[in-house]
BAVEXPA-254259 format. One line per 3 residues: number of its first residue (from 0); their letters; for each residue y, x, z of N, C-alpha, C, CB. Coordinates in Angstrom, 2 decimals. Atoms other than C-alpha are relative to their C-alpha. Last residue first. Glycine has a CB too. Example, Ala and Ser with C-alpha at 12.3 -4.5 7.8 and 13.67 -1.06 7.14 Angstrom:
<pts>
1) SA) -1.19,-0.82,-0.06,-1.06,13.67,7.14,1.09,-0.77,0.73,0.46,0.41,-1.42 ~ -1.19,0.89,0.00,-4.50,12.30,7.80,1.20,0.90,0.00,0.03,-0.99,1.25;
</pts>
This chain:
<pts>
66) TKR) -0.80,-1.22,0.05,92.58,169.67,24.40,1.47,-0.35,-0.12,-0.43,0.88,-1.18 ~ -1.33,0.19,0.54,90.19,166.92,25.45,0.78,1.29,0.06,0.73,-1.10,0.76 ~ 0.00,-0.26,1.42,86.53,167.84,25.95,1.36,-0.14,-0.66,-0.94,-0.89,-0.65;
63) FAG) 0.34,-1.39,0.24,86.67,168.21,29.70,0.01,0.37,-1.47,-1.33,0.29,0.58 ~ -1.15,-0.86,-0.21,88.52,164.93,29.98,-0.28,1.48,-0.23,0.51,-0.19,1.39 ~ -0.17,-1.02,1.04,85.68,163.06,28.38,1.15,0.90,0.19,0.12,-0.64,-1.29;
60) TQR) -1.14,0.40,0.82,86.00,159.96,30.59,0.27,1.02,-1.10,1.24,-0.19,0.86 ~ 0.18,1.27,0.67,82.54,160.38,32.03,1.13,-0.34,-0.96,-0.14,-1.10,1.02 ~ 1.16,-0.13,0.94,82.89,164.07,32.86,-0.15,-1.26,-0.84,-1.33,0.27,0.77;
57) LAE) -0.50,-0.80,1.12,86.37,163.60,34.40,-1.09,0.16,-1.08,0.46,1.40,0.51 ~ -0.98,0.84,0.70,85.09,160.77,36.65,0.48,0.77,-1.26,1.22,-0.36,0.94 ~ 0.75,1.04,0.73,81.96,162.81,37.54,0.95,-0.91,-0.75,-0.87,-0.82,0.96;
54) YLV) 0.81,-0.63,1.09,84.04,165.90,38.42,-0.69,-1.09,-0.79,-1.07,1.01,0.56 ~ -0.91,-0.41,1.02,86.48,163.79,40.45,-0.71,0.61,-1.18,0.99,0.94,0.56 ~ -0.46,1.21,0.68,83.69,162.13,42.43,0.94,0.32,-1.17,0.71,-0.92,0.99;
51) IGV) 1.14,0.64,0.67,81.94,165.39,43.34,0.48,-1.20,-0.83,-1.06,-0.45,1.05 ~ 0.50,-0.84,1.10,85.11,167.30,44.07,-1.13,-0.70,-0.77,-0.50,1.35,0.54 ~ -0.99,0.12,1.04,86.60,164.49,46.18,-0.47,0.81,-1.22,1.40,0.48,0.51;
48) SVA) 0.11,1.37,0.56,83.41,164.34,48.26,0.97,-0.18,-1.18,0.30,-1.08,1.11 ~ 1.20,0.04,0.75,83.42,168.10,48.78,-0.18,-1.34,-0.69,-1.17,0.31,0.87 ~ -0.21,-0.85,1.17,87.02,168.12,49.88,-1.25,-0.04,-0.91,0.30,1.46,0.43;
45) LNL) -0.83,0.64,1.02,86.45,165.12,52.18,0.16,0.83,-1.22,1.32,-0.32,0.54 ~ -1.43,-0.04,-0.35,83.57,166.61,54.13,0.80,-0.55,-1.21,0.47,1.50,0.37 ~ -0.66,-1.08,0.72,80.12,165.32,53.36,1.41,0.06,0.45,-0.07,-0.19,-1.50;
42) SRV) -1.13,0.33,0.85,78.14,163.16,55.82,0.46,1.28,-0.74,1.17,-0.62,0.84 ~ -0.67,1.22,-0.43,75.12,162.89,58.11,1.12,-0.40,-0.96,0.55,0.19,1.40 ~ -1.45,-0.14,0.25,72.86,165.42,56.42,0.68,-1.31,0.28,0.27,0.46,-1.47;
39) KPN) -0.50,-0.89,-1.05,69.38,165.36,57.95,1.48,0.23,-0.15,-0.73,1.33,-0.02 ~ -0.29,0.73,-1.24,68.48,162.29,55.90,0.55,0.86,1.13,-1.23,-0.66,0.46 ~ 0.61,-0.71,-1.12,68.84,164.38,52.71,0.32,-0.72,1.30,0.49,1.46,0.05;
36) LMP) 1.44,-0.11,0.25,69.56,162.24,49.65,-0.75,0.67,1.09,-0.24,0.72,-1.24 ~ 0.37,-1.16,-0.86,72.99,161.07,50.72,-1.49,0.09,-0.06,0.51,-0.16,1.50 ~ 1.30,0.07,-0.66,74.17,158.89,47.85,-0.23,1.26,0.79,-1.13,-0.21,-1.01;
33) ITV) 0.81,-1.17,0.44,77.91,159.12,47.18,-1.31,-0.09,0.72,0.73,1.39,0.30 ~ 0.48,-0.88,-1.07,79.64,155.76,47.52,-0.83,1.13,-0.61,-0.84,-0.79,1.04 ~ 1.14,-0.85,0.47,81.84,153.87,45.13,-0.43,0.79,1.22,0.41,0.97,-1.23;
30) CRD) 0.20,-1.18,-0.87,84.12,150.95,46.06,-1.26,0.75,-0.50,-0.17,-0.44,1.54 ~ -0.44,-1.20,0.74,85.20,148.59,43.26,-0.19,1.24,0.78,1.45,-0.12,-0.40 ~ 0.73,-0.04,1.26,83.42,145.36,44.34,0.40,1.22,-0.86,0.24,-1.30,-0.79;
27) WNE) 1.37,-0.27,-0.21,84.52,145.85,47.95,-0.78,0.17,-1.31,-0.58,-1.07,0.82 ~ 0.46,-0.66,1.20,88.16,146.05,46.97,-1.53,0.34,0.05,0.83,1.28,-0.21 ~ -0.68,0.47,1.18,89.89,143.67,49.37,-0.50,0.63,-1.32,1.45,0.26,0.16;
24) RHV) 0.11,1.46,0.16,87.46,144.10,52.22,0.62,-0.48,-1.31,0.67,-0.71,1.18 ~ 1.39,0.34,0.31,87.14,147.89,51.82,-0.15,-1.51,-0.29,-0.93,0.42,1.18 ~ 0.27,-0.51,1.35,90.89,148.31,51.69,-1.40,-0.29,-0.42,0.25,1.49,-0.08;
21) KEP) -0.69,0.89,0.94,91.37,146.07,54.74,-0.24,0.43,-1.45,1.51,-0.04,0.30 ~ 0.88,1.14,0.23,88.77,148.11,56.65,0.64,-0.99,-1.02,-0.30,-0.72,1.36 ~ -0.19,1.15,-0.90,91.01,151.19,56.37,-0.91,-1.19,-0.42,1.50,-0.45,-0.02;
18) LGG) -1.04,0.91,0.44,89.46,154.04,54.39,0.15,-1.15,0.97,-0.31,-0.53,-1.41 ~ 0.16,0.65,1.26,87.47,156.76,56.09,1.19,-0.90,-0.40,-1.23,-0.79,0.04 ~ 0.14,1.43,-0.09,87.87,157.36,59.81,-0.24,-0.71,-1.32,1.19,-0.54,0.63;
15) TER) 0.33,0.53,-1.28,87.58,161.03,60.61,-0.24,-1.51,0.01,1.08,0.34,0.95 ~ 1.30,-0.45,-0.43,87.48,162.48,57.17,-0.47,-0.67,1.27,0.01,1.48,0.18 ~ 0.01,-1.18,-0.85,90.44,160.41,56.03,-1.45,0.36,0.39,0.85,-0.25,1.26;
12) GFI) -0.46,0.18,-1.35,90.04,157.99,53.18,-0.03,1.31,0.77,-0.85,-1.04,0.71 ~ 0.90,-0.51,-0.96,89.84,158.63,49.46,0.59,-0.18,1.38,-0.33,1.45,-0.29 ~ -0.64,-0.01,-1.36,91.56,156.71,46.68,-1.12,0.47,1.00,0.60,-1.51,0.42;
9) LCD) 0.94,-0.33,-1.06,90.73,157.24,43.03,0.74,0.13,1.28,-0.77,1.30,-0.32 ~ -0.73,-0.66,-1.13,92.83,155.40,40.47,-0.99,0.26,1.10,1.21,-0.88,0.53 ~ 0.40,0.14,-1.36,91.08,154.51,37.22,0.89,0.76,0.98,-1.41,0.44,0.14;
6) DDA) -1.11,0.43,-0.81,93.09,154.46,33.95,-0.38,-0.28,1.47,0.59,-1.22,-0.61 ~ -1.16,-0.90,0.03,90.74,156.59,31.90,1.12,-0.40,0.93,0.53,0.09,-1.38 ~ -0.87,0.24,1.16,87.70,154.56,32.93,1.21,0.95,0.13,0.46,-1.54,-0.07;
3) FAW) -1.47,-0.24,-0.18,84.82,155.41,35.25,0.74,-0.22,-1.29,0.29,1.44,0.50 ~ -0.66,-0.38,1.27,81.40,153.74,34.84,1.50,0.18,0.23,-0.25,-1.08,-1.11 ~ -1.38,0.53,0.19,79.53,153.64,38.10,0.55,0.55,-1.31,0.94,0.40,1.21;
0) D) -0.62,-0.38,1.27,75.87,154.08,38.94,1.36,-0.68,-0.14,-0.91,-0.36,-1.18;
</pts>
């Protein structure tokens, strides 16, 4: 579970290598992962991952209700 805030900045790594190790090391307490519920699925592509995380961030911050 993660609580997104209005001023959060989302950073995604490349599909082939993810984020650099330095980013993980320096921000380990702020990294979010998407649970993989099906053990037969190895990973999600970047576009799907961005869509999932962005939707949840916008939902939590109320962006869908703002006009």
